[in-house]
N, CA, C and O atoms as a GROMACS GRO file, in nm:
protein
  508
    1MET      N    1   3.417  -1.384  -1.350
    1MET     CA    2   3.338  -1.307  -1.444
    1MET      C    3   3.201  -1.372  -1.466
    1MET      O    4   3.098  -1.304  -1.472
    2ARG      N    5   3.202  -1.505  -1.477
    2ARG     CA    6   3.077  -1.576  -1.499
    2ARG      C    7   2.983  -1.555  -1.380
    2ARG      O    8   2.864  -1.534  -1.399
    3PHE      N    9   3.038  -1.560  -1.258
    3PHE     CA   10   2.956  -1.539  -1.139
    3PHE      C   11   2.896  -1.398  -1.140
    3PHE      O   12   2.779  -1.381  -1.106
    4PHE      N   13   2.975  -1.298  -1.179
    4PHE     CA   14   2.926  -1.160  -1.184
    4PHE      C   15   2.810  -1.148  -1.283
    4PHE      O   16   2.708  -1.087  -1.252
    5LEU      N   17   2.825  -1.207  -1.402
    5LEU     CA   18   2.719  -1.201  -1.502
    5LEU      C   19   2.593  -1.273  -1.456
    5LEU      O   20   2.482  -1.223  -1.476
    6LEU      N   21   2.610  -1.388  -1.394
    6LEU     CA   22   2.494  -1.460  -1.343
    6LEU      C   23   2.425  -1.381  -1.231
    6LEU      O   24   2.302  -1.378  -1.223
    7SER      N   25   2.505  -1.319  -1.147
    7SER     CA   26   2.448  -1.236  -1.039
    7SER      C   27   2.369  -1.119  -1.096
    7SER      O   28   2.260  -1.089  -1.048
    8CYS      N   29   2.424  -1.054  -1.198
    8CYS     CA   30   2.354  -0.941  -1.261
    8CYS      C   31   2.224  -0.986  -1.325
    8CYS      O   32   2.122  -0.919  -1.313
    9MET      N   33   2.226  -1.100  -1.393
    9MET     CA   34   2.106  -1.151  -1.457
    9MET      C   35   2.000  -1.183  -1.353
    9MET      O   36   1.882  -1.152  -1.372
   10PHE      N   37   2.041  -1.246  -1.242
   10PHE     CA   38   1.945  -1.276  -1.136
   10PHE      C   39   1.885  -1.149  -1.080
   10PHE      O   40   1.764  -1.142  -1.060
   11LEU      N   41   1.968  -1.049  -1.057
   11LEU     CA   42   1.920  -0.921  -1.004
   11LEU      C   43   1.821  -0.856  -1.100
   11LEU      O   44   1.718  -0.804  -1.057
   12ILE      N   45   1.853  -0.858  -1.227
   12ILE     CA   46   1.766  -0.797  -1.327
   12ILE      C   47   1.633  -0.871  -1.334
   12ILE      O   48   1.527  -0.808  -1.339
   13LEU      N   49   1.637  -1.002  -1.333
   13LEU     CA   50   1.513  -1.079  -1.338
   13LEU      C   51   1.429  -1.055  -1.213
   13LEU      O   52   1.307  -1.044  -1.221
   14ALA      N   53   1.493  -1.047  -1.100
   14ALA     CA   54   1.420  -1.022  -0.975
   14ALA      C   55   1.355  -0.886  -0.977
   14ALA      O   56   1.243  -0.870  -0.928
   15CYS      N   57   1.423  -0.787  -1.032
   15CYS     CA   58   1.371  -0.650  -1.032
   15CYS      C   59   1.265  -0.627  -1.139
   15CYS      O   60   1.184  -0.536  -1.126
   16THR      N   61   1.264  -0.707  -1.242
   16THR     CA   62   1.167  -0.687  -1.349
   16THR      C   63   1.047  -0.779  -1.337
   16THR      O   64   0.959  -0.777  -1.423
   17ASN      N   65   1.043  -0.860  -1.232
   17ASN     CA   66   0.933  -0.953  -1.214
   17ASN      C   67   0.811  -0.878  -1.159
   17ASN      O   68   0.816  -0.830  -1.046
   18PRO      N   69   0.702  -0.867  -1.236
   18PRO     CA   70   0.586  -0.795  -1.187
   18PRO      C   71   0.518  -0.862  -1.068
   18PRO      O   72   0.431  -0.801  -1.005
   19ALA      N   73   0.555  -0.984  -1.038
   19ALA     CA   74   0.494  -1.053  -0.925
   19ALA      C   75   0.567  -1.024  -0.794
   19ALA      O   76   0.534  -1.084  -0.692
   20THR      N   77   0.664  -0.933  -0.794
   20THR     CA   78   0.733  -0.901  -0.671
   20THR      C   79   0.635  -0.846  -0.569
   20THR      O   80   0.533  -0.786  -0.605
   21GLU      N   81   0.667  -0.866  -0.441
   21GLU     CA   82   0.577  -0.827  -0.334
   21GLU      C   83   0.554  -0.676  -0.331
   21GLU      O   84   0.440  -0.632  -0.315
   22SER      N   85   0.658  -0.599  -0.345
   22SER     CA   86   0.646  -0.454  -0.339
   22SER      C   87   0.651  -0.395  -0.478
   22SER      O   88   0.712  -0.452  -0.568
   23GLY      N   89   0.587  -0.280  -0.495
   23GLY     CA   90   0.588  -0.214  -0.624
   23GLY      C   91   0.712  -0.132  -0.648
   23GLY      O   92   0.739  -0.090  -0.761
   24SER      N   93   0.791  -0.107  -0.542
   24SER     CA   94   0.914  -0.031  -0.562
   24SER      C   95   1.029  -0.098  -0.489
   24SER      O   96   1.010  -0.168  -0.389
   25SER      N   97   1.147  -0.073  -0.540
   25SER     CA   98   1.268  -0.127  -0.479
   25SER      C   99   1.381  -0.028  -0.501
   25SER      O  100   1.372   0.060  -0.587
   26LYS      N  101   1.488  -0.044  -0.424
   26LYS     CA  102   1.604   0.042  -0.437
   26LYS      C  103   1.721  -0.041  -0.487
   26LYS      O  104   1.741  -0.155  -0.445
   27LEU      N  105   1.799   0.019  -0.578
   27LEU     CA  106   1.920  -0.046  -0.628
   27LEU      C  107   2.039   0.045  -0.606
   27LEU      O  108   2.029   0.166  -0.626
   28ALA      N  109   2.150  -0.012  -0.565
   28ALA     CA  110   2.276   0.061  -0.553
   28ALA      C  111   2.321   0.105  -0.692
   28ALA      O  112   2.279   0.047  -0.792
   29PRO      N  113   2.406   0.207  -0.699
   29PRO     CA  114   2.447   0.260  -0.830
   29PRO      C  115   2.498   0.155  -0.929
   29PRO      O  116   2.465   0.162  -1.047
   30ASP      N  117   2.579   0.059  -0.884
   30ASP     CA  118   2.632  -0.040  -0.978
   30ASP      C  119   2.521  -0.129  -1.036
   30ASP      O  120   2.522  -0.159  -1.155
   31ALA      N  121   2.428  -0.171  -0.952
   31ALA     CA  122   2.316  -0.253  -0.999
   31ALA      C  123   2.220  -0.171  -1.085
   31ALA      O  124   2.165  -0.222  -1.182
   32PHE      N  125   2.201  -0.043  -1.049
   32PHE     CA  126   2.116   0.047  -1.127
   32PHE      C  127   2.176   0.065  -1.266
   32PHE      O  128   2.105   0.062  -1.367
   33ALA      N  129   2.309   0.083  -1.272
   33ALA     CA  130   2.378   0.097  -1.401
   33ALA      C  131   2.366  -0.030  -1.484
   33ALA      O  132   2.347  -0.022  -1.605
   34ALA      N  133   2.376  -0.146  -1.420
   34ALA     CA  134   2.362  -0.273  -1.492
   34ALA      C  135   2.220  -0.287  -1.548
   34ALA      O  136   2.200  -0.337  -1.659
   35MET      N  137   2.122  -0.243  -1.470
   35MET     CA  138   1.982  -0.247  -1.515
   35MET      C  139   1.963  -0.158  -1.638
   35MET      O  140   1.899  -0.198  -1.735
   36LEU      N  141   2.021  -0.037  -1.632
   36LEU     CA  142   2.011   0.054  -1.747
   36LEU      C  143   2.079  -0.003  -1.871
   36LEU      O  144   2.028   0.006  -1.982
   37LYS      N  145   2.195  -0.062  -1.849
   37LYS     CA  146   2.272  -0.114  -1.962
   37LYS      C  147   2.200  -0.232  -2.030
   37LYS      O  148   2.200  -0.243  -2.152
   38SER      N  149   2.140  -0.317  -1.950
   38SER     CA  150   2.074  -0.435  -2.008
   38SER      C  151   1.930  -0.405  -2.053
   38SER      O  152   1.870  -0.486  -2.124
   39ASN      N  153   1.877  -0.292  -2.012
   39ASN     CA  154   1.740  -0.253  -2.050
   39ASN      C  155   1.737  -0.107  -2.091
   39ASN      O  156   1.672  -0.026  -2.025
   40PRO      N  157   1.805  -0.070  -2.200
   40PRO     CA  158   1.818   0.072  -2.236
   40PRO      C  159   1.686   0.141  -2.274
   40PRO      O  160   1.682   0.264  -2.279
   41ASP      N  161   1.581   0.066  -2.299
   41ASP     CA  162   1.453   0.126  -2.336
   41ASP      C  163   1.364   0.159  -2.216
   41ASP      O  164   1.258   0.219  -2.233
   42LEU      N  165   1.407   0.120  -2.096
   42LEU     CA  166   1.326   0.151  -1.980
   42LEU      C  167   1.327   0.302  -1.954
   42LEU      O  168   1.431   0.366  -1.970
   43PRO      N  169   1.214   0.358  -1.913
   43PRO     CA  170   1.212   0.501  -1.882
   43PRO      C  171   1.296   0.531  -1.758
   43PRO      O  172   1.287   0.462  -1.656
   44LEU      N  173   1.377   0.634  -1.770
   44LEU     CA  174   1.463   0.681  -1.660
   44LEU      C  175   1.420   0.822  -1.626
   44LEU      O  176   1.432   0.913  -1.708
   45ILE      N  177   1.368   0.840  -1.505
   45ILE     CA  178   1.309   0.967  -1.465
   45ILE      C  179   1.392   1.033  -1.355
   45ILE      O  180   1.411   0.976  -1.248
   46ASP      N  181   1.439   1.153  -1.383
   46ASP     CA  182   1.510   1.237  -1.285
   46ASP      C  183   1.406   1.333  -1.229
   46ASP      O  184   1.352   1.415  -1.302
   47VAL      N  185   1.376   1.323  -1.100
   47VAL     CA  186   1.270   1.403  -1.041
   47VAL      C  187   1.321   1.531  -0.973
   47VAL      O  188   1.248   1.594  -0.896
   48ARG      N  189   1.446   1.568  -1.000
   48ARG     CA  190   1.502   1.691  -0.943
   48ARG      C  191   1.452   1.813  -1.021
   48ARG      O  192   1.382   1.801  -1.121
   49THR      N  193   1.491   1.930  -0.973
   49THR     CA  194   1.453   2.054  -1.040
   49THR      C  195   1.527   2.066  -1.173
   49THR      O  196   1.630   2.001  -1.193
   50PRO      N  197   1.477   2.148  -1.265
   50PRO     CA  198   1.547   2.169  -1.392
   50PRO      C  199   1.689   2.222  -1.372
   50PRO      O  200   1.779   2.186  -1.449
   51GLU      N  201   1.710   2.305  -1.272
   51GLU     CA  202   1.844   2.357  -1.246
   51GLU      C  203   1.939   2.246  -1.203
   51GLU      O  204   2.054   2.242  -1.247
   52GLU      N  205   1.892   2.156  -1.118
   52GLU     CA  206   1.974   2.042  -1.077
   52GLU      C  207   2.004   1.952  -1.197
   52GLU      O  208   2.116   1.906  -1.215
   53PHE      N  209   1.902   1.929  -1.277
   53PHE     CA  210   1.916   1.844  -1.395
   53PHE      C  211   2.022   1.902  -1.490
   53PHE      O  212   2.106   1.828  -1.542
   54GLN      N  213   2.016   2.034  -1.513
   54GLN     CA  214   2.111   2.099  -1.604
   54GLN      C  215   2.255   2.093  -1.552
   54GLN      O  216   2.349   2.097  -1.630
   55SER      N  217   2.270   2.084  -1.421
   55SER     CA  218   2.406   2.078  -1.364
   55SER      C  219   2.469   1.940  -1.379
   55SER      O  220   2.587   1.922  -1.349
   56GLY      N  221   2.392   1.842  -1.424
   56GLY     CA  222   2.442   1.707  -1.446
   56GLY      C  223   2.333   1.606  -1.423
   56GLY      O  224   2.252   1.620  -1.331
   57HIS      N  225   2.330   1.502  -1.506
   57HIS     CA  226   2.228   1.398  -1.495
   57HIS      C  227   2.278   1.269  -1.560
   57HIS      O  228   2.382   1.268  -1.626
   58ILE      N  229   2.204   1.162  -1.540
   58ILE     CA  230   2.237   1.034  -1.602
   58ILE      C  231   2.190   1.038  -1.747
   58ILE      O  232   2.080   1.083  -1.777
   59ALA      N  233   2.275   0.990  -1.836
   59ALA     CA  234   2.242   0.989  -1.979
   59ALA      C  235   2.109   0.921  -2.005
   59ALA      O  236   2.082   0.813  -1.952
   60GLY      N  237   2.026   0.986  -2.086
   60GLY     CA  238   1.897   0.930  -2.124
   60GLY      C  239   1.783   0.963  -2.029
   60GLY      O  240   1.669   0.925  -2.053
   61ALA      N  241   1.813   1.034  -1.921
   61ALA     CA  242   1.709   1.066  -1.823
   61ALA      C  243   1.614   1.175  -1.874
   61ALA      O  244   1.653   1.266  -1.947
   62ARG      N  245   1.488   1.161  -1.833
   62ARG     CA  246   1.387   1.265  -1.856
   62ARG      C  247   1.375   1.344  -1.726
   62ARG      O  248   1.376   1.285  -1.618
   63ASN      N  249   1.364   1.474  -1.734
   63ASN     CA  250   1.351   1.555  -1.614
   63ASN      C  251   1.204   1.586  -1.586
   63ASN      O  252   1.142   1.667  -1.655
   64TRP      N  253   1.150   1.520  -1.485
   64TRP     CA  254   1.013   1.542  -1.440
   64TRP      C  255   1.019   1.591  -1.296
   64TRP      O  256   1.016   1.510  -1.203
   65ASN      N  257   1.027   1.720  -1.276
   65ASN     CA  258   1.039   1.781  -1.145
   65ASN      C  259   0.920   1.741  -1.057
   65ASN      O  260   0.806   1.777  -1.086
   66ILE      N  261   0.947   1.668  -0.951
   66ILE     CA  262   0.838   1.622  -0.864
   66ILE      C  263   0.768   1.739  -0.796
   66ILE      O  264   0.652   1.727  -0.757
   67ASN      N  265   0.836   1.851  -0.781
   67ASN     CA  266   0.776   1.967  -0.716
   67ASN      C  267   0.668   2.033  -0.802
   67ASN      O  268   0.592   2.116  -0.752
   68ASP      N  269   0.661   1.998  -0.930
   68ASP     CA  270   0.558   2.054  -1.018
   68ASP      C  271   0.420   1.998  -0.988
   68ASP      O  272   0.319   2.060  -1.023
   69GLY      N  273   0.414   1.882  -0.924
   69GLY     CA  274   0.286   1.823  -0.887
   69GLY      C  275   0.213   1.752  -0.999
   69GLY      O  276   0.096   1.717  -0.983
   70ASP      N  277   0.279   1.730  -1.113
   70ASP     CA  278   0.211   1.667  -1.226
   70ASP      C  279   0.273   1.533  -1.267
   70ASP      O  280   0.264   1.492  -1.382
   71LEU      N  281   0.336   1.467  -1.172
   71LEU     CA  282   0.403   1.340  -1.202
   71LEU      C  283   0.306   1.237  -1.259
   71LEU      O  284   0.339   1.169  -1.356
   72ALA      N  285   0.189   1.225  -1.201
   72ALA     CA  286   0.091   1.126  -1.249
   72ALA      C  287   0.047   1.156  -1.392
   72ALA      O  288   0.024   1.064  -1.470
   73ILE      N  289   0.034   1.283  -1.424
   73ILE     CA  290  -0.006   1.322  -1.561
   73ILE      C  291   0.103   1.284  -1.660
   73ILE      O  292   0.075   1.227  -1.766
   74LYS      N  293   0.228   1.315  -1.626
   74LYS     CA  294   0.340   1.281  -1.714
   74LYS      C  295   0.355   1.130  -1.726
   74LYS      O  296   0.384   1.078  -1.834
   75ALA      N  297   0.337   1.059  -1.616
   75ALA     CA  298   0.355   0.914  -1.615
   75ALA      C  299   0.247   0.841  -1.693
   75ALA      O  300   0.264   0.723  -1.726
   76ALA      N  301   0.137   0.907  -1.723
   76ALA     CA  302   0.028   0.843  -1.798
   76ALA      C  303   0.074   0.796  -1.936
   76ALA      O  304   0.011   0.709  -1.997
   77SER      N  305   0.183   0.854  -1.986
   77SER     CA  306   0.235   0.815  -2.118
   77SER      C  307   0.318   0.687  -2.113
   77SER      O  308   0.359   0.636  -2.217
   78LEU      N  309   0.344   0.636  -1.993
   78LEU     CA  310   0.429   0.517  -1.977
   78LEU      C  311   0.346   0.391  -1.961
   78LEU      O  312   0.230   0.396  -1.918
   79ASP      N  313   0.406   0.278  -1.994
   79ASP     CA  314   0.344   0.147  -1.976
   79ASP      C  315   0.358   0.107  -1.828
   79ASP      O  316   0.469   0.090  -1.779
   80LYS      N  317   0.246   0.092  -1.759
   80LYS     CA  318   0.247   0.059  -1.617
   80LYS      C  319   0.297  -0.081  -1.588
   80LYS      O  320   0.331  -0.113  -1.474
   81LEU      N  321   0.302  -0.166  -1.690
   81LEU     CA  322   0.346  -0.303  -1.670
   81LEU      C  323   0.497  -0.320  -1.685
   81LEU      O  324   0.551  -0.427  -1.658
   82LYS      N  325   0.566  -0.214  -1.728
   82LYS     CA  326   0.711  -0.220  -1.743
   82LYS      C  327   0.778  -0.143  -1.630
   82LYS      O  328   0.721  -0.047  -1.579
   83PRO      N  329   0.898  -0.186  -1.591
   83PRO     CA  330   0.970  -0.114  -1.485
   83PRO      C  331   0.999   0.031  -1.524
   83PRO      O  332   1.019   0.064  -1.641
   84VAL      N  333   1.002   0.116  -1.424
   84VAL     CA  334   1.039   0.257  -1.438
   84VAL      C  335   1.151   0.283  -1.340
   84VAL      O  336   1.144   0.242  -1.224
   85LEU      N  337   1.256   0.352  -1.386
   85LEU     CA  338   1.369   0.386  -1.300
   85LEU      C  339   1.360   0.534  -1.261
   85LEU      O  340   1.335   0.619  -1.346
   86VAL      N  341   1.380   0.563  -1.132
   86VAL     CA  342   1.372   0.701  -1.084
   86VAL      C  343   1.493   0.734  -0.998
   86VAL      O  344   1.554   0.646  -0.936
   87TYR      N  345   1.527   0.863  -0.994
   87TYR     CA  346   1.631   0.910  -0.902
   87TYR      C  347   1.615   1.058  -0.876
   87TYR      O  348   1.549   1.130  -0.951
   88CYS      N  349   1.678   1.104  -0.768
   88CYS     CA  350   1.685   1.245  -0.733
   88CYS      C  351   1.826   1.272  -0.681
   88CYS      O  352   1.919   1.201  -0.720
   89LYS      N  353   1.845   1.369  -0.598
   89LYS     CA  354   1.978   1.402  -0.548
   89LYS      C  355   2.030   1.297  -0.449
   89LYS      O  356   2.139   1.243  -0.467
   90VAL      N  357   1.951   1.267  -0.344
   90VAL     CA  358   1.996   1.171  -0.244
   90VAL      C  359   1.896   1.060  -0.213
   90VAL      O  360   1.931   0.964  -0.145
   91GLY      N  361   1.773   1.071  -0.260
   91GLY     CA  362   1.678   0.962  -0.244
   91GLY      C  363   1.542   0.997  -0.186
   91GLY      O  364   1.449   0.917  -0.198
   92GLY      N  365   1.528   1.111  -0.124
   92GLY     CA  366   1.399   1.147  -0.064
   92GLY      C  367   1.289   1.173  -0.165
   92GLY      O  368   1.180   1.118  -0.155
   93ARG      N  369   1.319   1.258  -0.261
   93ARG     CA  370   1.217   1.290  -0.363
   93ARG      C  371   1.187   1.172  -0.453
   93ARG      O  372   1.072   1.154  -0.495
   94SER      N  373   1.288   1.092  -0.484
   94SER     CA  374   1.263   0.976  -0.570
   94SER      C  375   1.180   0.871  -0.497
   94SER      O  376   1.102   0.799  -0.559
   95GLN      N  377   1.196   0.860  -0.365
   95GLN     CA  378   1.111   0.768  -0.289
   95GLN      C  379   0.966   0.816  -0.294
   95GLN      O  380   0.874   0.736  -0.309
   96LYS      N  381   0.948   0.947  -0.282
   96LYS     CA  382   0.813   1.005  -0.292
   96LYS      C  383   0.755   0.977  -0.431
   96LYS      O  384   0.638   0.941  -0.443
   97ALA      N  385   0.837   0.994  -0.535
   97ALA     CA  386   0.792   0.968  -0.672
   97ALA      C  387   0.759   0.820  -0.690
   97ALA      O  388   0.658   0.786  -0.752
   98ALA      N  389   0.843   0.732  -0.636
   98ALA     CA  390   0.817   0.588  -0.647
   98ALA      C  391   0.684   0.552  -0.582
   98ALA      O  392   0.606   0.475  -0.637
   99ASP      N  393   0.659   0.609  -0.464
   99ASP     CA  394   0.532   0.583  -0.396
   99ASP      C  395   0.414   0.630  -0.481
   99ASP      O  396   0.312   0.561  -0.491
  100GLN      N  397   0.427   0.749  -0.541
  100GLN     CA  398   0.319   0.802  -0.625
  100GLN      C  399   0.294   0.713  -0.747
  100GLN      O  400   0.180   0.688  -0.784
  101LEU      N  401   0.403   0.666  -0.807
  101LEU     CA  402   0.390   0.581  -0.926
  101LEU      C  403   0.326   0.447  -0.892
  101LEU      O  404   0.243   0.396  -0.968
  102VAL      N  405   0.365   0.389  -0.779
  102VAL     CA  406   0.305   0.262  -0.737
  102VAL      C  407   0.155   0.283  -0.711
  102VAL      O  408   0.074   0.200  -0.751
  103LYS      N  409   0.120   0.392  -0.644
  103LYS     CA  410  -0.022   0.421  -0.619
  103LYS      C  411  -0.098   0.443  -0.750
  103LYS      O  412  -0.218   0.418  -0.757
  104ALA      N  413  -0.028   0.490  -0.853
  104ALA     CA  414  -0.091   0.511  -0.984
  104ALA      C  415  -0.104   0.382  -1.063
  104ALA      O  416  -0.161   0.382  -1.172
  105GLY      N  417  -0.051   0.270  -1.010
  105GLY     CA  418  -0.068   0.142  -1.076
  105GLY      C  419   0.055   0.084  -1.143
  105GLY      O  420   0.045  -0.019  -1.209
  106PHE      N  421   0.171   0.147  -1.128
  106PHE     CA  422   0.293   0.092  -1.187
  106PHE      C  423   0.335  -0.030  -1.107
  106PHE      O  424   0.338  -0.027  -0.984
  107VAL      N  425   0.368  -0.140  -1.179
  107VAL     CA  426   0.398  -0.264  -1.110
  107VAL      C  427   0.540  -0.269  -1.055
  107VAL      O  428   0.564  -0.340  -0.958
  108GLN      N  429   0.633  -0.196  -1.113
  108GLN     CA  430   0.771  -0.200  -1.066
  108GLN      C  431   0.839  -0.065  -1.086
  108GLN      O  432   0.859  -0.020  -1.199
  109VAL      N  433   0.874  -0.002  -0.977
  109VAL     CA  434   0.947   0.124  -0.980
  109VAL      C  435   1.079   0.100  -0.908
  109VAL      O  436   1.082   0.054  -0.794
  110ILE      N  437   1.188   0.132  -0.976
  110ILE     CA  438   1.321   0.108  -0.923
  110ILE      C  439   1.386   0.242  -0.893
  110ILE      O  440   1.403   0.325  -0.983
  111ASP      N  441   1.422   0.262  -0.768
  111ASP     CA  442   1.477   0.387  -0.717
  111ASP      C  443   1.628   0.372  -0.698
  111ASP      O  444   1.675   0.271  -0.645
  112LEU      N  445   1.704   0.471  -0.742
  112LEU     CA  446   1.850   0.471  -0.727
  112LEU      C  447   1.884   0.498  -0.581
  112LEU      O  448   1.861   0.609  -0.531
  113LYS      N  449   1.939   0.400  -0.513
  113LYS     CA  450   1.975   0.414  -0.372
  113LYS      C  451   2.086   0.519  -0.356
  113LYS      O  452   2.192   0.507  -0.416
  114GLY      N  453   2.059   0.620  -0.275
  114GLY     CA  454   2.157   0.726  -0.254
  114GLY      C  455   2.151   0.836  -0.358
  114GLY      O  456   2.222   0.936  -0.347
  115GLY      N  457   2.066   0.818  -0.458
  115GLY     CA  458   2.045   0.921  -0.559
  115GLY      C  459   2.164   0.953  -0.647
  115GLY      O  460   2.260   0.877  -0.657
  116PHE      N  461   2.154   1.070  -0.711
  116PHE     CA  462   2.256   1.114  -0.805
  116PHE      C  463   2.391   1.134  -0.736
  116PHE      O  464   2.496   1.111  -0.796
  117ASP      N  465   2.388   1.177  -0.609
  117ASP     CA  466   2.514   1.193  -0.536
  117ASP      C  467   2.588   1.060  -0.524
  117ASP      O  468   2.710   1.056  -0.543
  118ALA      N  469   2.517   0.952  -0.494
  118ALA     CA  470   2.579   0.820  -0.484
  118ALA      C  471   2.628   0.773  -0.622
  118ALA      O  472   2.733   0.709  -0.633
  119TRP      N  473   2.550   0.805  -0.726
  119TRP     CA  474   2.589   0.770  -0.863
  119TRP      C  475   2.724   0.833  -0.896
  119TRP      O  476   2.815   0.764  -0.942
  120LYS      N  477   2.736   0.963  -0.872
  120LYS     CA  478   2.862   1.032  -0.900
  120LYS      C  479   2.976   0.980  -0.812
  120LYS      O  480   3.087   0.961  -0.860
  121ALA      N  481   2.949   0.958  -0.684
  121ALA     CA  482   3.052   0.909  -0.592
  121ALA      C  483   3.103   0.771  -0.633
  121ALA      O  484   3.216   0.734  -0.601
  122SER      N  485   3.019   0.695  -0.703
  122SER     CA  486   3.059   0.561  -0.750
  122SER      C  487   3.140   0.568  -0.880
  122SER      O  488   3.185   0.466  -0.931
  123GLY      N  489   3.157   0.689  -0.932
  123GLY     CA  490   3.234   0.705  -1.056
  123GLY      C  491   3.156   0.677  -1.182
  123GLY      O  492   3.215   0.657  -1.288
  124MET      N  493   3.025   0.675  -1.172
  124MET     CA  494   2.941   0.648  -1.288
  124MET      C  495   2.939   0.772  -1.378
  124MET      O  496   2.956   0.884  -1.330
  125PRO      N  497   2.918   0.752  -1.509
  125PRO     CA  498   2.919   0.866  -1.603
  125PRO      C  499   2.798   0.957  -1.586
  125PRO      O  500   2.688   0.912  -1.556
  126VAL      N  501   2.822   1.085  -1.608
  126VAL     CA  502   2.716   1.186  -1.603
  126VAL      C  503   2.724   1.274  -1.727
  126VAL      O  504   2.829   1.288  -1.790
  127GLU      N  505   2.611   1.332  -1.760
  127GLU     CA  506   2.606   1.428  -1.872
  127GLU      C  507   2.592   1.566  -1.815
  127GLU      O  508   2.586   1.664  -1.890
   0.00000   0.00000   0.00000
């Protein structure tokens, strides 16, 4: 148990370090869930369509449909120095969103590896 907690803390510190080489990274569902649990105030952005969002989403997520083309405008309300968590259905749209956010100046964008489908397949809770 101690090793698991130390591993989670190391992962969290590595992912929240603004000095990381890349502005975005991918986390598997279990690590993504640990990040959310230990940092509940971090913005969690679901970039799927409103219909997809209504069919199920991660608790606390904001629905910012990447297809609307206004991600940068919506993201202007966030602190660029704090990590932002993003996800979509399987990872393509969230990677696009992560790239846009990094280009907009966000220092750390964390993408859910495998998207919402991987989250559900891992048995994680959904709303």
